[in-house]
PyMOL Python script that loads the backbone (N, CA, C, O; Angstrom):
from pymol import cmd

cmd.read_pdbstr("""\
ATOM      1  N   MET A   1      77.475 101.598 117.845  1.00  0.00           N
ATOM      2  CA  MET A   1      77.307 101.257 116.382  1.00  0.00           C
ATOM      3  C   MET A   1      78.950 100.569 115.600  1.00  0.00           C
ATOM      4  O   MET A   1      79.950 101.282 115.509  1.00  0.00           O
ATOM      5  N   THR A   2      78.928  99.597 115.277  1.00  0.00           N
ATOM      6  CA  THR A   2      80.408  99.042 115.041  1.00  0.00           C
ATOM      7  C   THR A   2      80.524  99.309 113.434  1.00  0.00           C
ATOM      8  O   THR A   2      79.607  98.975 112.684  1.00  0.00           O
ATOM      9  N   THR A   3      81.600  99.873 113.004  1.00  0.00           N
ATOM     10  CA  THR A   3      81.554 100.073 111.628  1.00  0.00           C
ATOM     11  C   THR A   3      82.699  99.230 111.044  1.00  0.00           C
ATOM     12  O   THR A   3      83.891  99.530 111.123  1.00  0.00           O
ATOM     13  N   VAL A   4      82.134  98.014 110.381  1.00  0.00           N
ATOM     14  CA  VAL A   4      83.228  97.063 109.921  1.00  0.00           C
ATOM     15  C   VAL A   4      83.926  97.477 108.389  1.00  0.00           C
ATOM     16  O   VAL A   4      83.190  97.481 107.403  1.00  0.00           O
ATOM     17  N   VAL A   5      85.541  97.858 108.241  1.00  0.00           N
ATOM     18  CA  VAL A   5      85.178  97.665 106.231  1.00  0.00           C
ATOM     19  C   VAL A   5      86.365  96.716 106.160  1.00  0.00           C
ATOM     20  O   VAL A   5      87.477  96.419 106.597  1.00  0.00           O
ATOM     21  N   ILE A   6      85.515  96.479 105.432  1.00  0.00           N
ATOM     22  CA  ILE A   6      86.245  94.740 104.489  1.00  0.00           C
ATOM     23  C   ILE A   6      86.678  95.101 103.398  1.00  0.00           C
ATOM     24  O   ILE A   6      86.260  95.907 102.566  1.00  0.00           O
ATOM     25  N   LYS A   7      87.692  94.345 103.455  1.00  0.00           N
ATOM     26  CA  LYS A   7      88.659  94.418 101.857  1.00  0.00           C
ATOM     27  C   LYS A   7      88.363  93.023 101.371  1.00  0.00           C
ATOM     28  O   LYS A   7      88.044  92.077 102.090  1.00  0.00           O
ATOM     29  N   ILE A   8      88.545  93.007  99.712  1.00  0.00           N
ATOM     30  CA  ILE A   8      87.892  92.133  99.007  1.00  0.00           C
ATOM     31  C   ILE A   8      89.569  91.689  98.639  1.00  0.00           C
ATOM     32  O   ILE A   8      90.506  92.392  98.260  1.00  0.00           O
ATOM     33  N   ASP A   9      89.496  90.461  98.882  1.00  0.00           N
ATOM     34  CA  ASP A   9      91.191  89.662  98.754  1.00  0.00           C
ATOM     35  C   ASP A   9      91.624  89.196  97.486  1.00  0.00           C
ATOM     36  O   ASP A   9      92.755  88.918  97.086  1.00  0.00           O
ATOM     37  N   ASP A  10      90.018  89.145  96.677  1.00  0.00           N
ATOM     38  CA  ASP A  10      90.312  87.868  95.308  1.00  0.00           C
ATOM     39  C   ASP A  10      90.848  88.917  94.358  1.00  0.00           C
ATOM     40  O   ASP A  10      90.020  89.380  93.573  1.00  0.00           O
ATOM     41  N   PHE A  11      92.499  89.524  94.268  1.00  0.00           N
ATOM     42  CA  PHE A  11      92.408  90.850  93.902  1.00  0.00           C
ATOM     43  C   PHE A  11      93.058  90.059  92.189  1.00  0.00           C
ATOM     44  O   PHE A  11      93.738  90.780  91.459  1.00  0.00           O
ATOM     45  N   GLU A  12      92.769  88.723  91.794  1.00  0.00           N
ATOM     46  CA  GLU A  12      93.152  88.033  90.408  1.00  0.00           C
ATOM     47  C   GLU A  12      92.032  88.236  89.826  1.00  0.00           C
ATOM     48  O   GLU A  12      92.077  88.569  88.642  1.00  0.00           O
ATOM     49  N   ASN A  13      90.903  88.114  90.397  1.00  0.00           N
ATOM     50  CA  ASN A  13      89.730  88.063  90.119  1.00  0.00           C
ATOM     51  C   ASN A  13      88.805  89.513  89.555  1.00  0.00           C
ATOM     52  O   ASN A  13      88.172  89.863  88.559  1.00  0.00           O
ATOM     53  N   TYR A  14      89.231  90.094  91.000  1.00  0.00           N
ATOM     54  CA  TYR A  14      88.693  91.864  91.160  1.00  0.00           C
ATOM     55  C   TYR A  14      89.576  93.004  91.350  1.00  0.00           C
ATOM     56  O   TYR A  14      89.076  94.095  91.623  1.00  0.00           O
ATOM     57  N   PRO A  15      90.929  92.859  91.226  1.00  0.00           N
ATOM     58  CA  PRO A  15      91.802  94.024  90.732  1.00  0.00           C
ATOM     59  C   PRO A  15      91.201  95.229  91.133  1.00  0.00           C
ATOM     60  O   PRO A  15      92.191  95.945  91.282  1.00  0.00           O
ATOM     61  N   ASN A  16      90.437  95.766  91.345  1.00  0.00           N
ATOM     62  CA  ASN A  16      89.857  97.144  92.068  1.00  0.00           C
ATOM     63  C   ASN A  16      88.965  96.972  92.573  1.00  0.00           C
ATOM     64  O   ASN A  16      87.947  97.577  92.237  1.00  0.00           O
ATOM     65  N   ALA A  17      88.970  96.238  93.407  1.00  0.00           N
ATOM     66  CA  ALA A  17      87.750  96.560  94.229  1.00  0.00           C
ATOM     67  C   ALA A  17      88.007  97.091  95.314  1.00  0.00           C
ATOM     68  O   ALA A  17      88.935  96.819  96.075  1.00  0.00           O
ATOM     69  N   GLU A  18      86.753  98.292  95.491  1.00  0.00           N
ATOM     70  CA  GLU A  18      86.846  98.671  96.460  1.00  0.00           C
ATOM     71  C   GLU A  18      86.127  98.330  97.722  1.00  0.00           C
ATOM     72  O   GLU A  18      85.334  97.392  97.807  1.00  0.00           O
ATOM     73  N   GLN A  19      86.522  99.341  98.949  1.00  0.00           N
ATOM     74  CA  GLN A  19      86.342  97.897 100.192  1.00  0.00           C
ATOM     75  C   GLN A  19      84.807  98.239 100.087  1.00  0.00           C
ATOM     76  O   GLN A  19      84.059  98.848  99.323  1.00  0.00           O
ATOM     77  N   ILE A  20      84.717  97.304 101.623  1.00  0.00           N
ATOM     78  CA  ILE A  20      82.625  97.461 101.216  1.00  0.00           C
ATOM     79  C   ILE A  20      82.589  98.181 103.338  1.00  0.00           C
ATOM     80  O   ILE A  20      83.363  97.709 104.171  1.00  0.00           O
ATOM     81  N   TYR A  21      82.159  98.639 103.481  1.00  0.00           N
ATOM     82  CA  TYR A  21      81.353  99.362 104.961  1.00  0.00           C
ATOM     83  C   TYR A  21      80.074  98.455 105.447  1.00  0.00           C
ATOM     84  O   TYR A  21      79.005  98.179 104.902  1.00  0.00           O
ATOM     85  N   HIS A  22      80.496  98.207 106.368  1.00  0.00           N
ATOM     86  CA  HIS A  22      79.390  97.542 107.001  1.00  0.00           C
ATOM     87  C   HIS A  22      78.883  97.818 108.152  1.00  0.00           C
ATOM     88  O   HIS A  22      79.602  97.614 109.131  1.00  0.00           O
ATOM     89  N   TYR A  23      77.581  98.329 108.348  1.00  0.00           N
ATOM     90  CA  TYR A  23      77.555  98.837 110.172  1.00  0.00           C
ATOM     91  C   TYR A  23      76.804  98.165 110.721  1.00  0.00           C
ATOM     92  O   TYR A  23      75.697  97.899 110.254  1.00  0.00           O
ATOM     93  N   LEU A  24      77.404  97.567 112.283  1.00  0.00           N
ATOM     94  CA  LEU A  24      76.298  96.872 112.764  1.00  0.00           C
ATOM     95  C   LEU A  24      75.522  97.606 114.111  1.00  0.00           C
ATOM     96  O   LEU A  24      76.352  97.963 114.948  1.00  0.00           O
ATOM     97  N   VAL A  25      74.550  97.810 114.370  1.00  0.00           N
ATOM     98  CA  VAL A  25      73.524  98.442 115.158  1.00  0.00           C
ATOM     99  C   VAL A  25      72.893  97.639 116.180  1.00  0.00           C
ATOM    100  O   VAL A  25      72.347  96.635 115.722  1.00  0.00           O
ATOM    101  N   TRP A  26      72.809  97.792 117.453  1.00  0.00           N
ATOM    102  CA  TRP A  26      72.640  96.758 118.055  1.00  0.00           C
ATOM    103  C   TRP A  26      71.112  97.910 118.703  1.00  0.00           C
ATOM    104  O   TRP A  26      71.358  98.704 119.611  1.00  0.00           O
ATOM    105  N   PRO A  27      69.929  97.849 118.221  1.00  0.00           N
ATOM    106  CA  PRO A  27      68.868  98.146 118.894  1.00  0.00           C
ATOM    107  C   PRO A  27      68.352  98.522 120.471  1.00  0.00           C
ATOM    108  O   PRO A  27      68.619  97.823 121.449  1.00  0.00           O
ATOM    109  N   ASP A  28      67.899  99.235 120.491  1.00  0.00           N
ATOM    110  CA  ASP A  28      66.989  99.220 122.701  1.00  0.00           C
ATOM    111  C   ASP A  28      65.600  98.872 122.272  1.00  0.00           C
ATOM    112  O   ASP A  28      65.128  98.620 121.164  1.00  0.00           O
ATOM    113  N   ASP A  29      65.228  98.914 123.131  1.00  0.00           N
ATOM    114  CA  ASP A  29      63.909  98.732 123.515  1.00  0.00           C
ATOM    115  C   ASP A  29      62.942  99.719 123.317  1.00  0.00           C
ATOM    116  O   ASP A  29      61.809  99.560 123.771  1.00  0.00           O
ATOM    117  N   THR A  30      63.511 101.545 122.178  1.00  0.00           N
ATOM    118  CA  THR A  30      62.891 102.260 121.783  1.00  0.00           C
ATOM    119  C   THR A  30      62.196 101.682 120.069  1.00  0.00           C
ATOM    120  O   THR A  30      61.151 102.072 119.549  1.00  0.00           O
ATOM    121  N   VAL A  31      63.339 100.520 119.434  1.00  0.00           N
ATOM    122  CA  VAL A  31      62.996 100.089 117.926  1.00  0.00           C
ATOM    123  C   VAL A  31      61.206  99.391 118.445  1.00  0.00           C
ATOM    124  O   VAL A  31      60.690  99.321 119.561  1.00  0.00           O
ATOM    125  N   ASP A  32      60.809  99.079 117.406  1.00  0.00           N
ATOM    126  CA  ASP A  32      59.759  98.378 117.220  1.00  0.00           C
ATOM    127  C   ASP A  32      60.417  96.988 117.359  1.00  0.00           C
ATOM    128  O   ASP A  32      61.619  96.739 117.274  1.00  0.00           O
ATOM    129  N   ARG A  33      59.378  96.111 117.595  1.00  0.00           N
ATOM    130  CA  ARG A  33      59.889  94.106 118.224  1.00  0.00           C
ATOM    131  C   ARG A  33      60.213  94.067 116.313  1.00  0.00           C
ATOM    132  O   ARG A  33      61.341  94.467 116.027  1.00  0.00           O
ATOM    133  N   GLU A  34      59.685  93.806 115.588  1.00  0.00           N
ATOM    134  CA  GLU A  34      59.986  93.975 113.920  1.00  0.00           C
ATOM    135  C   GLU A  34      61.118  94.120 113.442  1.00  0.00           C
ATOM    136  O   GLU A  34      61.605  93.365 112.600  1.00  0.00           O
ATOM    137  N   SER A  35      61.620  95.022 113.882  1.00  0.00           N
ATOM    138  CA  SER A  35      62.837  95.542 113.312  1.00  0.00           C
ATOM    139  C   SER A  35      63.670  95.825 114.005  1.00  0.00           C
ATOM    140  O   SER A  35      64.597  96.572 113.691  1.00  0.00           O
ATOM    141  N   ARG A  36      63.419  94.924 115.837  1.00  0.00           N
ATOM    142  CA  ARG A  36      64.690  95.131 116.358  1.00  0.00           C
ATOM    143  C   ARG A  36      64.777  93.575 115.941  1.00  0.00           C
ATOM    144  O   ARG A  36      65.816  93.175 115.415  1.00  0.00           O
ATOM    145  N   GLU A  37      63.811  92.781 116.144  1.00  0.00           N
ATOM    146  CA  GLU A  37      64.368  91.659 116.004  1.00  0.00           C
ATOM    147  C   GLU A  37      65.105  91.006 114.002  1.00  0.00           C
ATOM    148  O   GLU A  37      65.822  90.080 113.623  1.00  0.00           O
ATOM    149  N   ARG A  38      64.768  91.532 113.688  1.00  0.00           N
ATOM    150  CA  ARG A  38      65.368  91.891 111.874  1.00  0.00           C
ATOM    151  C   ARG A  38      66.959  92.142 111.932  1.00  0.00           C
ATOM    152  O   ARG A  38      67.791  91.659 111.164  1.00  0.00           O
ATOM    153  N   THR A  39      67.240  93.190 113.247  1.00  0.00           N
ATOM    154  CA  THR A  39      68.495  93.622 112.892  1.00  0.00           C
ATOM    155  C   THR A  39      69.130  93.025 113.830  1.00  0.00           C
ATOM    156  O   THR A  39      70.284  93.409 114.019  1.00  0.00           O
ATOM    157  N   ILE A  40      68.692  92.123 114.538  1.00  0.00           N
ATOM    158  CA  ILE A  40      69.424  91.237 115.507  1.00  0.00           C
ATOM    159  C   ILE A  40      69.784  90.278 114.686  1.00  0.00           C
ATOM    160  O   ILE A  40      70.950  89.907 114.554  1.00  0.00           O
ATOM    161  N   ARG A  41      68.736  89.776 114.032  1.00  0.00           N
ATOM    162  CA  ARG A  41      68.801  88.640 112.824  1.00  0.00           C
ATOM    163  C   ARG A  41      69.811  88.617 112.205  1.00  0.00           C
ATOM    164  O   ARG A  41      70.544  87.630 112.264  1.00  0.00           O
ATOM    165  N   ASN A  42      70.205  90.019 111.223  1.00  0.00           N
ATOM    166  CA  ASN A  42      70.785  90.686 110.313  1.00  0.00           C
ATOM    167  C   ASN A  42      72.556  89.979 110.971  1.00  0.00           C
ATOM    168  O   ASN A  42      73.257  89.025 110.635  1.00  0.00           O
ATOM    169  N   ASN A  43      72.683  91.170 112.116  1.00  0.00           N
ATOM    170  CA  ASN A  43      73.944  91.072 112.764  1.00  0.00           C
ATOM    171  C   ASN A  43      74.451  89.211 113.261  1.00  0.00           C
ATOM    172  O   ASN A  43      75.544  88.662 113.401  1.00  0.00           O
ATOM    173  N   LYS A  44      73.637  88.943 113.338  1.00  0.00           N
ATOM    174  CA  LYS A  44      73.696  87.619 113.698  1.00  0.00           C
ATOM    175  C   LYS A  44      74.128  86.812 112.578  1.00  0.00           C
ATOM    176  O   LYS A  44      75.076  86.030 112.648  1.00  0.00           O
ATOM    177  N   ARG A  45      73.470  86.992 111.608  1.00  0.00           N
ATOM    178  CA  ARG A  45      74.337  85.949 109.960  1.00  0.00           C
ATOM    179  C   ARG A  45      75.648  86.800 109.865  1.00  0.00           C
ATOM    180  O   ARG A  45      76.703  86.211 109.633  1.00  0.00           O
ATOM    181  N   PHE A  46      75.632  88.197 110.037  1.00  0.00           N
ATOM    182  CA  PHE A  46      76.968  89.092 109.847  1.00  0.00           C
ATOM    183  C   PHE A  46      78.295  88.010 110.430  1.00  0.00           C
ATOM    184  O   PHE A  46      79.143  87.343 109.836  1.00  0.00           O
ATOM    185  N   LEU A  47      77.934  88.261 112.054  1.00  0.00           N
ATOM    186  CA  LEU A  47      79.194  88.070 112.926  1.00  0.00           C
ATOM    187  C   LEU A  47      79.030  85.796 112.652  1.00  0.00           C
ATOM    188  O   LEU A  47      79.843  85.119 113.281  1.00  0.00           O
ATOM    189  N   HIS A  48      78.565  85.470 112.248  1.00  0.00           N
ATOM    190  CA  HIS A  48      78.310  84.096 111.905  1.00  0.00           C
ATOM    191  C   HIS A  48      79.748  83.692 110.821  1.00  0.00           C
ATOM    192  O   HIS A  48      80.825  83.097 110.805  1.00  0.00           O
ATOM    193  N   ALA A  49      78.994  84.357 110.156  1.00  0.00           N
ATOM    194  CA  ALA A  49      79.656  84.307 108.464  1.00  0.00           C
ATOM    195  C   ALA A  49      81.041  84.293 108.810  1.00  0.00           C
ATOM    196  O   ALA A  49      81.742  83.519 108.158  1.00  0.00           O
ATOM    197  N   PHE A  50      81.743  85.181 109.951  1.00  0.00           N
ATOM    198  CA  PHE A  50      82.630  85.907 109.898  1.00  0.00           C
ATOM    199  C   PHE A  50      83.410  84.547 111.031  1.00  0.00           C
ATOM    200  O   PHE A  50      84.543  84.094 110.865  1.00  0.00           O
ATOM    201  N   GLY A  51      82.880  84.317 111.634  1.00  0.00           N
ATOM    202  CA  GLY A  51      83.375  83.537 112.583  1.00  0.00           C
ATOM    203  C   GLY A  51      83.082  84.180 113.977  1.00  0.00           C
ATOM    204  O   GLY A  51      83.920  83.858 114.819  1.00  0.00           O
ATOM    205  N   VAL A  52      82.425  84.734 114.274  1.00  0.00           N
ATOM    206  CA  VAL A  52      82.706  86.129 115.711  1.00  0.00           C
ATOM    207  C   VAL A  52      81.422  85.092 116.668  1.00  0.00           C
ATOM    208  O   VAL A  52      80.529  84.531 116.032  1.00  0.00           O
ATOM    209  N   PRO A  53      81.475  85.012 117.634  1.00  0.00           N
ATOM    210  CA  PRO A  53      80.461  84.536 118.675  1.00  0.00           C
ATOM    211  C   PRO A  53      80.245  85.607 119.248  1.00  0.00           C
ATOM    212  O   PRO A  53      81.016  86.537 119.487  1.00  0.00           O
ATOM    213  N   ILE A  54      78.918  85.444 119.528  1.00  0.00           N
ATOM    214  CA  ILE A  54      77.951  86.635 120.292  1.00  0.00           C
ATOM    215  C   ILE A  54      77.848  85.710 121.459  1.00  0.00           C
ATOM    216  O   ILE A  54      77.778  84.492 121.624  1.00  0.00           O
ATOM    217  N   GLN A  55      77.867  86.946 122.316  1.00  0.00           N
ATOM    218  CA  GLN A  55      77.601  86.193 124.103  1.00  0.00           C
ATOM    219  C   GLN A  55      76.763  87.351 125.129  1.00  0.00           C
ATOM    220  O   GLN A  55      77.475  88.344 125.277  1.00  0.00           O
ATOM    221  N   ASP A  56      75.922  87.422 125.594  1.00  0.00           N
ATOM    222  CA  ASP A  56      75.568  87.925 126.354  1.00  0.00           C
ATOM    223  C   ASP A  56      74.759  88.666 125.357  1.00  0.00           C
ATOM    224  O   ASP A  56      74.489  89.574 126.143  1.00  0.00           O
ATOM    225  N   GLY A  57      74.162  89.017 124.289  1.00  0.00           N
ATOM    226  CA  GLY A  57      73.446  89.362 123.568  1.00  0.00           C
ATOM    227  C   GLY A  57      74.750  90.709 122.498  1.00  0.00           C
ATOM    228  O   GLY A  57      74.271  91.688 121.926  1.00  0.00           O
ATOM    229  N   GLY A  58      76.130  90.437 122.477  1.00  0.00           N
ATOM    230  CA  GLY A  58      76.916  91.208 121.919  1.00  0.00           C
ATOM    231  C   GLY A  58      78.058  90.403 121.713  1.00  0.00           C
ATOM    232  O   GLY A  58      77.701  89.228 121.627  1.00  0.00           O
ATOM    233  N   PHE A  59      79.302  90.537 121.595  1.00  0.00           N
ATOM    234  CA  PHE A  59      80.017  90.466 120.523  1.00  0.00           C
ATOM    235  C   PHE A  59      81.692  91.065 121.411  1.00  0.00           C
ATOM    236  O   PHE A  59      81.768  91.924 122.290  1.00  0.00           O
ATOM    237  N   ASP A  60      82.363  90.594 121.050  1.00  0.00           N
ATOM    238  CA  ASP A  60      83.580  91.262 121.060  1.00  0.00           C
ATOM    239  C   ASP A  60      84.406  91.640 119.777  1.00  0.00           C
ATOM    240  O   ASP A  60      84.812  90.743 119.039  1.00  0.00           O
ATOM    241  N   THR A  61      84.762  93.527 119.394  1.00  0.00           N
ATOM    242  CA  THR A  61      85.129  94.188 118.111  1.00  0.00           C
ATOM    243  C   THR A  61      85.771  93.408 117.956  1.00  0.00           C
ATOM    244  O   THR A  61      85.578  92.693 116.972  1.00  0.00           O
ATOM    245  N   GLU A  62      87.231  93.047 119.144  1.00  0.00           N
ATOM    246  CA  GLU A  62      88.368  92.234 118.641  1.00  0.00           C
ATOM    247  C   GLU A  62      88.224  91.316 117.865  1.00  0.00           C
ATOM    248  O   GLU A  62      88.972  91.050 116.925  1.00  0.00           O
ATOM    249  N   ASP A  63      87.327  90.792 118.160  1.00  0.00           N
ATOM    250  CA  ASP A  63      87.142  88.943 117.176  1.00  0.00           C
ATOM    251  C   ASP A  63      87.107  88.801 115.753  1.00  0.00           C
ATOM    252  O   ASP A  63      87.292  87.737 115.161  1.00  0.00           O
ATOM    253  N   LEU A  64      86.739  90.474 114.951  1.00  0.00           N
ATOM    254  CA  LEU A  64      86.530  90.677 114.081  1.00  0.00           C
ATOM    255  C   LEU A  64      87.932  91.377 113.145  1.00  0.00           C
ATOM    256  O   LEU A  64      87.928  91.682 111.952  1.00  0.00           O
ATOM    257  N   LEU A  65      88.984  91.487 114.057  1.00  0.00           N
ATOM    258  CA  LEU A  65      89.871  91.662 113.290  1.00  0.00           C
ATOM    259  C   LEU A  65      90.876  90.555 112.751  1.00  0.00           C
ATOM    260  O   LEU A  65      91.366  89.589 113.337  1.00  0.00           O
ATOM    261  N   GLY A  66      91.019  90.984 111.510  1.00  0.00           N
ATOM    262  CA  GLY A  66      91.676  89.798 110.916  1.00  0.00           C
ATOM    263  C   GLY A  66      90.969  89.209 109.821  1.00  0.00           C
ATOM    264  O   GLY A  66      91.384  89.116 108.665  1.00  0.00           O
ATOM    265  N   ALA A  67      89.212  88.585 110.542  1.00  0.00           N
ATOM    266  CA  ALA A  67      88.163  87.717 110.496  1.00  0.00           C
ATOM    267  C   ALA A  67      88.040  87.016 109.145  1.00  0.00           C
ATOM    268  O   ALA A  67      88.999  86.268 109.335  1.00  0.00           O
ATOM    269  N   THR A  68      87.932  86.930 108.840  1.00  0.00           N
ATOM    270  CA  THR A  68      87.529  86.198 106.556  1.00  0.00           C
ATOM    271  C   THR A  68      86.556  85.574 106.769  1.00  0.00           C
ATOM    272  O   THR A  68      86.231  84.936 107.771  1.00  0.00           O
ATOM    273  N   ALA A  69      85.894  85.787 105.534  1.00  0.00           N
ATOM    274  CA  ALA A  69      84.296  84.815 105.014  1.00  0.00           C
ATOM    275  C   ALA A  69      84.517  84.786 103.474  1.00  0.00           C
ATOM    276  O   ALA A  69      85.372  85.294 102.749  1.00  0.00           O
ATOM    277  N   THR A  70      83.318  83.926 103.221  1.00  0.00           N
ATOM    278  CA  THR A  70      83.452  83.902 101.929  1.00  0.00           C
ATOM    279  C   THR A  70      81.546  84.237 101.763  1.00  0.00           C
ATOM    280  O   THR A  70      80.647  83.464 102.095  1.00  0.00           O
ATOM    281  N   MET A  71      81.418  85.492 101.208  1.00  0.00           N
ATOM    282  CA  MET A  71      80.334  85.553 100.457  1.00  0.00           C
ATOM    283  C   MET A  71      80.020  86.208  99.092  1.00  0.00           C
ATOM    284  O   MET A  71      79.614  87.230  99.646  1.00  0.00           O
ATOM    285  N   MET A  72      79.891  86.439  98.028  1.00  0.00           N
ATOM    286  CA  MET A  72      78.920  87.305  96.997  1.00  0.00           C
ATOM    287  C   MET A  72      78.626  88.737  98.112  1.00  0.00           C
ATOM    288  O   MET A  72      78.458  89.056  99.289  1.00  0.00           O
ATOM    289  N   VAL A  73      78.723  89.264  96.677  1.00  0.00           N
ATOM    290  CA  VAL A  73      78.954  90.807  96.897  1.00  0.00           C
ATOM    291  C   VAL A  73      78.350  91.753  95.628  1.00  0.00           C
ATOM    292  O   VAL A  73      78.992  91.794  94.579  1.00  0.00           O
ATOM    293  N   GLY A  74      77.285  92.393  95.748  1.00  0.00           N
ATOM    294  CA  GLY A  74      76.252  92.955  94.814  1.00  0.00           C
ATOM    295  C   GLY A  74      76.591  94.194  94.539  1.00  0.00           C
ATOM    296  O   GLY A  74      77.503  94.726  95.172  1.00  0.00           O
ATOM    297  N   GLN A  75      76.055  94.721  93.754  1.00  0.00           N
ATOM    298  CA  GLN A  75      76.980  96.618  93.677  1.00  0.00           C
ATOM    299  C   GLN A  75      74.681  97.211  93.298  1.00  0.00           C
ATOM    300  O   GLN A  75      73.795  96.810  92.543  1.00  0.00           O
ATOM    301  N   GLU A  76      74.812  98.323  94.428  1.00  0.00           N
ATOM    302  CA  GLU A  76      74.069  99.018  94.417  1.00  0.00           C
ATOM    303  C   GLU A  76      73.564 100.648  93.914  1.00  0.00           C
ATOM    304  O   GLU A  76      74.030 101.399  94.771  1.00  0.00           O
ATOM    305  N   GLU A  77      72.976 101.285  93.110  1.00  0.00           N
ATOM    306  CA  GLU A  77      73.423 102.223  93.532  1.00  0.00           C
ATOM    307  C   GLU A  77      72.607 103.211  93.956  1.00  0.00           C
ATOM    308  O   GLU A  77      71.453 103.112  93.537  1.00  0.00           O
ATOM    309  N   GLY A  78      72.897 104.362  94.828  1.00  0.00           N
ATOM    310  CA  GLY A  78      72.814 104.801  95.778  1.00  0.00           C
ATOM    311  C   GLY A  78      71.575 106.021  95.418  1.00  0.00           C
ATOM    312  O   GLY A  78      71.374 106.135  94.208  1.00  0.00           O
ATOM    313  N   ASP A  79      70.636 107.039  96.416  1.00  0.00           N
ATOM    314  CA  ASP A  79      70.496 107.954  95.983  1.00  0.00           C
ATOM    315  C   ASP A  79      71.116 108.827  95.312  1.00  0.00           C
ATOM    316  O   ASP A  79      70.554 109.576  94.513  1.00  0.00           O
ATOM    317  N   ASP A  80      72.713 108.834  95.633  1.00  0.00           N
ATOM    318  CA  ASP A  80      73.625 110.061  95.093  1.00  0.00           C
ATOM    319  C   ASP A  80      74.003 109.497  94.050  1.00  0.00           C
ATOM    320  O   ASP A  80      74.880 110.163  93.500  1.00  0.00           O
ATOM    321  N   GLY A  81      73.710 108.439  93.440  1.00  0.00           N
ATOM    322  CA  GLY A  81      74.203 108.024  92.068  1.00  0.00           C
ATOM    323  C   GLY A  81      75.345 107.385  92.420  1.00  0.00           C
ATOM    324  O   GLY A  81      75.931 107.465  91.340  1.00  0.00           O
ATOM    325  N   VAL A  82      75.936 106.930  92.986  1.00  0.00           N
ATOM    326  CA  VAL A  82      76.941 106.461  93.167  1.00  0.00           C
ATOM    327  C   VAL A  82      77.066 105.020  93.195  1.00  0.00           C
ATOM    328  O   VAL A  82      76.302 104.528  94.025  1.00  0.00           O
ATOM    329  N   ILE A  83      77.574 104.413  92.743  1.00  0.00           N
ATOM    330  CA  ILE A  83      77.245 102.873  92.613  1.00  0.00           C
ATOM    331  C   ILE A  83      78.219 102.123  94.170  1.00  0.00           C
ATOM    332  O   ILE A  83      79.233 102.774  94.423  1.00  0.00           O
ATOM    333  N   ARG A  84      78.091 101.504  94.652  1.00  0.00           N
ATOM    334  CA  ARG A  84      78.434 100.909  95.789  1.00  0.00           C
ATOM    335  C   ARG A  84      78.440  99.207  96.365  1.00  0.00           C
ATOM    336  O   ARG A  84      77.374  98.673  96.674  1.00  0.00           O
ATOM    337  N   ASN A  85      79.315  98.715  96.426  1.00  0.00           N
ATOM    338  CA  ASN A  85      78.816  97.293  96.761  1.00  0.00           C
ATOM    339  C   ASN A  85      78.668  97.061  98.071  1.00  0.00           C
ATOM    340  O   ASN A  85      79.282  97.639  98.968  1.00  0.00           O
ATOM    341  N   ARG A  86      77.657  96.008  98.223  1.00  0.00           N
ATOM    342  CA  ARG A  86      76.887  95.591  98.806  1.00  0.00           C
ATOM    343  C   ARG A  86      77.246  93.861  99.365  1.00  0.00           C
ATOM    344  O   ARG A  86      77.834  93.012  98.696  1.00  0.00           O
ATOM    345  N   LEU A  87      76.843  93.739 100.387  1.00  0.00           N
ATOM    346  CA  LEU A  87      77.224  92.309 101.030  1.00  0.00           C
ATOM    347  C   LEU A  87      75.897  91.520 100.553  1.00  0.00           C
ATOM    348  O   LEU A  87      74.809  92.025 100.276  1.00  0.00           O
ATOM    349  N   ARG A  88      76.250  90.190 100.528  1.00  0.00           N
ATOM    350  CA  ARG A  88      74.909  89.478 100.262  1.00  0.00           C
ATOM    351  C   ARG A  88      75.842  88.216 101.374  1.00  0.00           C
ATOM    352  O   ARG A  88      76.552  87.219 101.251  1.00  0.00           O
ATOM    353  N   ILE A  89      75.100  89.301 102.716  1.00  0.00           N
ATOM    354  CA  ILE A  89      75.084  87.903 103.780  1.00  0.00           C
ATOM    355  C   ILE A  89      74.215  86.497 103.529  1.00  0.00           C
ATOM    356  O   ILE A  89      73.039  86.690 103.219  1.00  0.00           O
ATOM    357  N   PRO A  90      74.582  85.326 103.610  1.00  0.00           N
ATOM    358  CA  PRO A  90      74.834  84.200 103.663  1.00  0.00           C
ATOM    359  C   PRO A  90      73.170  84.140 105.186  1.00  0.00           C
ATOM    360  O   PRO A  90      72.980  84.920 106.120  1.00  0.00           O
ATOM    361  N   ARG A  91      72.409  82.988 104.796  1.00  0.00           N
ATOM    362  CA  ARG A  91      71.158  82.997 105.668  1.00  0.00           C
ATOM    363  C   ARG A  91      71.817  81.742 106.734  1.00  0.00           C
ATOM    364  O   ARG A  91      72.498  80.798 106.333  1.00  0.00           O
ATOM    365  N   MET A  92      71.453  81.980 108.078  1.00  0.00           N
ATOM    366  CA  MET A  92      72.141  80.894 109.208  1.00  0.00           C
ATOM    367  C   MET A  92      71.332  79.668 108.835  1.00  0.00           C
ATOM    368  O   MET A  92      70.914  79.907 107.702  1.00  0.00           O
ATOM    369  N   LYS A  93      71.033  78.842 109.101  1.00  0.00           N
ATOM    370  CA  LYS A  93      70.723  77.573 109.328  1.00  0.00           C
ATOM    371  C   LYS A  93      70.553  77.109 110.503  1.00  0.00           C
ATOM    372  O   LYS A  93      71.508  76.729 111.182  1.00  0.00           O
ATOM    373  N   ASP A  94      69.162  77.066 110.967  1.00  0.00           N
ATOM    374  CA  ASP A  94      68.188  76.919 112.029  1.00  0.00           C
ATOM    375  C   ASP A  94      68.810  75.666 112.701  1.00  0.00           C
ATOM    376  O   ASP A  94      68.278  75.171 113.695  1.00  0.00           O
TER     377      ASP A  94
END
""", "prot")
cmd.dss("prot")
cmd.show_as("cartoon", "prot")
cmd.util.cbc("prot")
cmd.orient("prot")
């Protein structure tokens, strides 16, 4: 698993924005096909948004350092009652 910490740079409009933690997991063959394809597709969408190339089914984590992207951020309340920021990752064009 790769943990990505994202900092919101729009301090003018969002001076108190919290960091966002996003997790990339590459499923193995024990995961059912539908879940595996959905997870891989979501990972590709995230990496594409940040301009990170995917090679041989993986990526170089160093490519994420300093990478930037523009996307919507929503807020969701977790089971613990804490409100967290959540990325709205743009869809990729076919």
